[in-house]
BAMAR-389853 format. One record per atom (N, C-alpha, C, O): x, y, z. Coordinates in pm, whole numbers, plus 50000, padded with zeros to 5 digits. Example, Ala and Ser with C-alpha at 12.3 -4.5 7.8 and 13.67 -1.06 7.14 Angstrom:
// residues 2
513194943150780/512304955050780/513204967050780/514244966850846/512854977550708/513674989450714/512905000350787/513415011450804/
***
This chain:
// residues 222
089769131003297/088549126803240/087549120103361/086389116603338/088159119103481/087479117703593/086339128003619/085269125003671/086669139403582/085779151503619/084659153503525/083779161903549/084659144503398/083499144403291/082549135203347/082819123903388/081369140903344/079879132103365/079989119703264/079749108003295/080359123703152/080419113303051/081419102503067/081039090903074/082789105703073/083889097603064/084389090503221/085259081903222/083849094503324/084289092203453/084159076503476/084959069503537/082859072103406/082709057803451/083209048103351/082869036303350/084149054203255/084799042103155/085929035003240/086339040103344/086399023203192/087199016803274/088549021503253/088859028803158/089539016503362/090729023403371/091499021003227/092089030303170/091439008903179/092099006203038/091659016402923/092449021202842/090419018702927/089689026202821/090269041602830/090639048202732/090269045902965/090949061202997/092399060502944/092919068902871/092949049602989/094479051002960/094639051602792/095599057802747/093839046102716/093939044402583/093599057502530/094359062102444/092509064902568/092329077302530/093179088802578/093229099102511/093819087702686/094649096602748/095959098102647/096469109102625/096369087502598/097659088502520/097259098302397/098239103202341/096139101602352/095699109102229/095299122702284/094989131002199/095249125902396/094529138702463/095719148302464/096839145502507/095239162302401/096289172402399/095559185102464/094409188402437/096299190802543/095779204002612/095819213802492/096749213602412/094629223502479/094659233002387/093929245202456/092869242802514/094369256802455/093709269302486/093279279302389/094079282802302/091929285102396/091549293302306/091169307802374/090499308502477/091639318702306/091339331702366/089869336502350/089109331602266/089509346302433/088079350202409/087749354002249/088549360302180/086649350002209/086069351902090/086889343301983/086719345001862/087659335102028/088359328201897/087639316201884/087159311501987/087479310401778/086659298401745/087389287001751/088599286301728/086549276501788/087299262401831/087069255401699/087939248101651/085909257601639/085659253901497/084589261601425/083989269901494/084249260401304/083339268301240/082509259001159/082989248301121/081149262701128/080249257401061/080679254400915/080969263900843/080719242300869/081199237600725/082569234200734/083049230300627/083409234700843/084689230200831/084659216300873/083799212500952/085669207300817/085779194500851/085929191800988/086669198301062/085109180601028/085049175801167/086439168601224/086569156401210/087439176601287/088629167601307/088899164501466/089829157001500/088119170101554/088399168801705/087059167601783/085979172301749/087349160501891/086219162202007/086899167202112/087969162602152/086219178202167/086869186002288/086099181502418/084919177902418/086959182202533/086439181202671/086839193802747/088019196402769/085799201602788/086009214302853/086699211502988/086319202903068/087759219703006/088459220903133/088049232903206/087699231603323/088069244903148/087759257703206/087219267403109/087439265502989/086519277703150/085839284803063/084489283003008/083819273903058/083899290902904/082679288102864/082629291302702/083319300202652/081779283402630/081839281502481/080469281902446/079679273902496/080109291002360/078789290202292/078829283702165/079819285802095/077829275402120/077689265201999/076529274001941/075629278302014/076609276701795/075549281901744/075469280401588/076439275501531/074449284101520/074399284901407/074139299401354/073519307401424/074629303001226/074499315501163/073299314801073/073259307800972/072169323801124/071029324101034/071379332800889/072409339500875/070429331400797/070569340000671/070769355600690/071519362700622/069969359500793/070239372900806/071579379100876/071689391000905/072589369100899/073649371000986/073579370401115/074629372101176/072439367901184/072399366501332/072869355001366/073119347501272/073109350401494/073479340301549/072329333401634/071759341201710/071909321201637/071119312701704/072059305401794/072749296001755/072069309001888/072749298802005/072049287402057/071009289802118/072429275102044/071639263802086/072059256302177/071519245502202/073179261402245/074009255002342/074989263102395/075719269502319/075129263702559/076169267802613/076909256802679/076309248802751/078409256002656/078999246402730/079819253702832/080709261602802/079419250202972/080079258703081/080539249003195/081359252903278/079979235503199/080469229403309/081839219403273/081789211803176/082879220103347/083929212903323/083639198303310/082869192703387/084259192003212/084089178103175/083089175803066/082939164603019/082329187503019/081349184602923/081949183402779/083009189102751/081369177102702/082049174902558/081559183902437/080389186602411/082539187402375/081939200002262/082309191302137/083359184902127/081389191802048/081439186401919/081219172201907/081549166301804/080679166002008/080229151501995/079009149001912/078769137801866/078169160401892/077159158201795/077459156201641/076739150501560/078709162301618/079109162301486/080389149601454/081049148901350/080479141501561/081519130801538/081369122001420/082329117101361/080089120201387/079959109501260/079409117401156/078579112701078/079879130901148/079619138601009/080919143700958/081919144101030/080899147900821/082069150200754/082459162500791/083659164000815/081459175300805/081719188100840/080689191700945/079559186800951/081269202401043/080459206901135/079199214801106/079239223801022/078109212101168/076719217901153/076649230701214/075729238301182/077559234301304/077469247201390/078849252201393/079829248001330/078769262001477/080169269001507/080329267801666/079379265701741/081469269301702/081729269801870/082779281101886/083739282101809/082569289301985/083429302602003/083499303002150/082589299102223/084769308502198/084879308802335/084359323402378/084549334202323/083669320202490/083119332302551/084119341802649/083989353602680/084949334002678/086149339602772/087299331102742/087149323002651/088429331602804/089479322002787/089109309302841/088599307002951/089489299402726/089049285802752/090039276402738/090939277402655/089929267302817/091139254302824/090199241402789/089109239602843/090779232702690/090189220102658/091259210302653/092449213302646/090779198202656/091509186102606/090969184702484/089739185002476/091749182702369/091299178202234/091609165002201/092589159602255/090889158802118/091299143802087/090929143101943/089879148401907/091719137101856/091409135801714/090259125601692/090209115101755/089429128901607/088389120901579/088829107501539/088189098101585/090039104401443/090519093001403/090979085301513/090639073501510/091759089601624/092259083601748/090929078001822/090869066701871/089999086201824/088879083801896/088209070501829/088039060001890/087909072501713/087529058301642/088159047301669/087579036701692/089639049201670/090679038001687/090489032501832/090439020301851/090389040301922/090059036802070/088659031702059/088529021402126/087789034602007/086439028302008/086309013101959/085459005001997/087209011201877/087108997101826/087808987601919/087618975501909/088728993402019/089298985802102/088548983902240/088698974202314/087608996102265/087008994302405/085488998802346/085239010602322/084578989002329/083058992802290/082489003202389/081699011902353/082899002002509/082109011802607/082369026402573/081629034902621/083389029602492/083609042102452/082439048502371/081979059802388/082059039802287/080739041402169/079699044202261/079129055002247/079319036102360/078189038402419/078179052002507/077199059402515/079319053802566/079489066202638/079239078102539/078579087602584/079719078802404/079519089002337/078039089602269/077559099802220/077519078902275/076179078802252/075139086102321/074259092802268/075369083802468/074879087602581/074999101102578/073959107302600/076319109302550/076699122702538/075779127802438/075099137302477/075579123902321/074829129202195/073439128302231/072719137402190/072879117802309/071309116302342/070909128402436/069869135002426/071899129902527/071779141102629/071669154702571/070789162602606/072639157502475/072699170602399/071249172302319/070479181802332/071079161602242/069679162702159/068639164002268/067819172502235/068399158902378/067319161902461/067389177102492/066439184602470/068629181602547/068469195302568/068179205902458/067679216902477/068599200302335/068339209202226/066539211302196/065899221002158/066159198202232/064609197702213/064039205002306/063029211402275/064549205802440/063739211802551/064219227302505/063369235902528/065259231002452/065559245902409/064409251302303/063909262502314/064079242402201/063229245202093/061889245802151/061139254502106/061399237302251/060129237602333/060149251402378/059259259002341/060989254902448/060879266702514/060629278902430/059819287702458/061429278602322/061229288902226/059849288502159/059439299302117/059139278402146/057869276102090/056709278302171/055669282102117/056769276002304/055759274902399/055869287402512/054819290302570/056739292702536/057149302202628/057369315502573/058059318302475/056519325702666/056829340702634/058359344702657/059259337002689/058439357002637/059959363202671/060309362102810/061429358202842/059279365702910/059669366603034/059829350603105/060629348903197/058969339303050/059299325603093/060769321203037/061539314303103/060989325202926/062259321302858/063259325802965/064009317903024/063229336902982/064459344503064/064419337603200/065469333403247/063309336103263/063089328503399/063679314803382/064379310403473/063479307803277/064059294503259/065559293303253/066129283303298/066239304003193/067669305903167/068249308203311/069259302103347/067599316903391/068109320103513/067999308303622/068879307003708/067119301503615/066819289803674/068029278303653/068489271203742/068389278403522/069399268103470/070739273703547/071459266603618/070929286903521/072079292103569/072399288203736/073489285403785/071349289003790/071179287603937/071409271903954/072189268004041/070859264603886/071029248903907/072379244803883/072799235703954/073109249803799/074529245203719/075679256103803/076879256003776/075129264503901/076119272103984/077179265504037/078289269003996/077099256004126/078079248304178/078789238504072/079959235104090/078169234803979/078839224403884/079999233503808/081009228003764/079809246303796/080589256503726/081659262103820/082419271103783/081699256403950/082829260604028/082579276204069/083589282904089/081559281104080/081359296004099/081049298204242/080029293504292/081889305004310/081749306804455/081209318604495/080829319304612/081059330304406/080419341604449/079059342104443/078479334104370/078409350404510/076919350704515/076279353604402/075149349004386/076909362404294/076319364604166/076369352804060/077359345504062/075559351103987/075579339203882/076069345603776/075379354203720/077409342203728/078159348603623/077449345703467/077169334503425/077279356103409/076989353903282/077619360103169/077439371903139/078549350403090/079219355702988/078739362902866/079439370302797/077299359602843/076739364802727/076419378202709/075869383202807/076559384202632/076059398102601/074609396702593/073929386502582/074239410402602/072529412402604/072129408602472/071039403002463/072869410902357/072639407702242/072549392602229/071509387102193/073579386302257/073769371202246/072619363102333/072119352502297/072329369502443/071329364502527/070099365702461/069389355602451/069709377202409/068459379202333/068269368602222/067209362702199/069579366802149/069479358202011/069209343802077/068519336102010/069659339802197/069419327302225/068139325302257/067609314902220/067499333702323/066199333602372/065189334002280/064019331002305/065679338502152/064729341802052/063789354702078/062609355002042/064419365102143/063639378102163/064529388102103/065669386502059/063759399602107/064649413202074/065439416902177/065139411302283/066409425102183/067149429702282/066249438902386/066439437902507/065299447702332/064449456502392/063679448502482/063409453402592/063189434802447/062119427102493/063039422302623/062689424402739/063999416902594/064889411402695/065269421602808/065379417402924/065469434402781/065759443202886/064619444502954/064689444203077/063549445802900/062039448902960/061859437503043/061319440603149/062139424103031/061799414503103/062899412403218/062589406103319/064089417403204/065039418903310/064509426803414/064459422903531/064009440103368/063649449303451/062049446803525/061629452903623/061449437803461/060199433103540/060579422803632/059789420703724/061549416503627/061869405503715/062469411603846/062299407303960/063239423003803/063849430503911/062689438703987/062809439904109/061719443403932/060799450204011/059749442204082/059079446504175/059639429704027/059179418904127/059949412404248/059449404404328/061219417004247/062239411804331/062469399004327/062419392404431/062719393904223/062909381104180/064519379304157/065139369204190/065149391704090/066639391304091/067229404104113/066449413504127/068429406204119/068989419304101/070119417203995/070439405703964/070709427803942/071679426103839/072759436003866/072569447203912/074059430503829/075109440703824/076069435803700/075759427003620/077299443303699/078249438503583/078489421303577/078519414903472/078619416403687/078959402303703/077979393503633/078309384403557/076839396603662/075699390103628/074539389303702/074189400703735/073679379303749/072389379703837/072569374403954/073419365703974/071679379504055/071689374604181/070099369804190/069189377204156/069939358604231/068659352904260/068159358204384/068859357704485/067029363204385/066649367204523/064989358604553/064459357804663/064549354204448/063449346904494/063259333904394/062449334104301/063959324104421/064039311904337/062859304904311/062699298604206/061879305704412/060699298004409/059719305204310/059229297704226/059389317104304/058749325004230/059479327104082/058809329803982/060689325804079/061349325803943/060939312703864/060639312403744/060959300303962/060819288503892/059439286203846/059149277803761/058479295003916/056979292503894/056939301503759/056359296503663/057429312203747/057359320703626/058069312503499/057759315003383/058939303803530/059489296903412/058679285503395/059019280203289/057809279603446/056859269403410/055379276603385/054369269703372/055359288303380/054019293403312/053079296303429/052029302303406/053339292803541/052429295303654/051949308703694/051189310003790/
***
């Protein structure tokens, strides 16, 4: 819990109370942590790996609205006070989490009010991230959306404990296009444009940022 941005400030007593209910759980690549419409039963703390949280649209496509990549991040905290999940979560690669039953969490919260405050902070942060994502979709063109995503990868590079020069990206081109709200063809064209401008280079591992300043300017519409 000390690695979690949300939980590390809890008192020792609160952490010990929660620790009694924590269980290690592993998910294979493409395995669902939970699915939209299922009963909300657990909160998850990411230990390693990456998880996409998405909604399935009427046409069958996925709208990815959150990537959980930083160890210590919480998964499903936005659904804690709901009966059923409003979205689905799927492992992008092999994932390890600590899971905590919602009923145990509620019991611990009754004994330690600081836990409730911590969870509200997590939900507020997730809501703000989602609002920024929606704003990006509504106000930015395809190139600016891609640049914003790459700046995000760069900003969280060390938090995700990546030591290699390339910023690993576990999303397929189809998934990335769906998340950015563009077609796959438009995404590929935008990637090639950033490459031709010497902002990035790509390989199978992901992206290498060559000119962060220009990329940041593009992401802000400059």
